N, C-alpha and C positions, 0 to 999 in steps of 0.2 A: 443415929444411923437408921435408915428405913429397912425393914425386912418384909419380905412377902411370905408370911407364914401361912395364911389361910389358902393361898393359891399354890403352895409349894408342890403338891403332887402334879399339878398341871405344868407348872414352870419347869420342874426337874425333868419331866418327860419331854418337854419341848427342847430343853438343852441337849438331851440325848438325841433327839431328832436332828438338831443342828449338826452335831458331830457325825451322825450317819450320812447326812446329805453331803457334808464336806469331806467325808471319808478320812477323818483325822482321829488319831489315838487320844485317849484321855491325857496321856503325858504331854503330847504336843499341844493339845487344846489348852490344858492348864497352864503350860508355859507361856502361851500367847496372851493369856489374860492375867498373868502374874499371880496365880494361886497355886497351891500344891495339888499334886495329883490326888492325894488322899482327900483333900477338901472337895475337889470336883467329884470324886467317887461318892463321897457322903452326900453331896447335893443331889446327884443323880439317883441315889438310892432313897432319897427323902429323909435322911438322917439329919441333915442340916438345912436350915432355911437359906433362901437366896437373898443376898443383900442388894440394895439399889446399885451399889458400886459394881458388883459382879455383873448385873444386868447391863450396866453401861459399858463395861469392858468387853463383854460378849458382843454387844451391838457395834461398838467401835472396831474391834479387831476383825470381826467376820462379816460386817455389813448386814447384820441381822436387825430386823425391825424390833424396837423395844416394845411396841404395841403388840406385835405377834408373840413375843416371848411372854408377856404378861397376860394376854387375853386369848391368844390363839386366833385372833381376827386379822384379816389382811394377808399380805404376802410375807413369807418367812424372810426372804433375802431382799434387802433394800437395793442391792446391786448384784451383778453376776457373781456367782460363787468364786472364791479365790482358790485357784489350783495350787495347793500347798507344795506339791512336788515341783511344779514349774517355778514357783517363788523361791524354793530352796536352791534349785539349779541356777537360777539367775543370780542369787546372792553368792553362790560359790564361784560362778563364772566371773563375776565382777571383781573377785579378790585375786584372780590369777594374773600372772605377768602376761604381756602380750604374746610372747612366743608360745606359752602354754595355752592361751586362748585359741591361737591358730591351730595348735595340735588337737585340741578338743573338738573344734569345728570339723577338722578333717576326719577325726574318728567318728563323729556323729554322721557324717556323710557316708562313711563306710558301713556303719550299722544300718542305715536306711537302705543301702544297696543290698545288703545281706537279707534284710527283712523282705524286700521286694522279690528277691530270688526265691525265697522260701514259699511265697504265695504262688 
């Protein structure tokens, strides 16, 4: 297994930057890349080295450039950032029965109307 030990300080700081840009908690970030929150915390603090597998998982799950993670060169995101709240909402919506989907759509229209009236 390959570890990026000599570059750990830079890589762990870039992992923190990814989380900040995506506005995602350690718990949710760790869950998306199939590691524990404790391991992610230790990586970010520099207590653990970053494996090639972890770099690959971050790159795949969040469309982050592997080159940027390892070197800091180039663009951070390979594609537009994933809106995790929207993704979660879509996942939940897709699990609802059709009648509940219609109800939720009506409720969202009502919320938009209330928001417009407040402005």
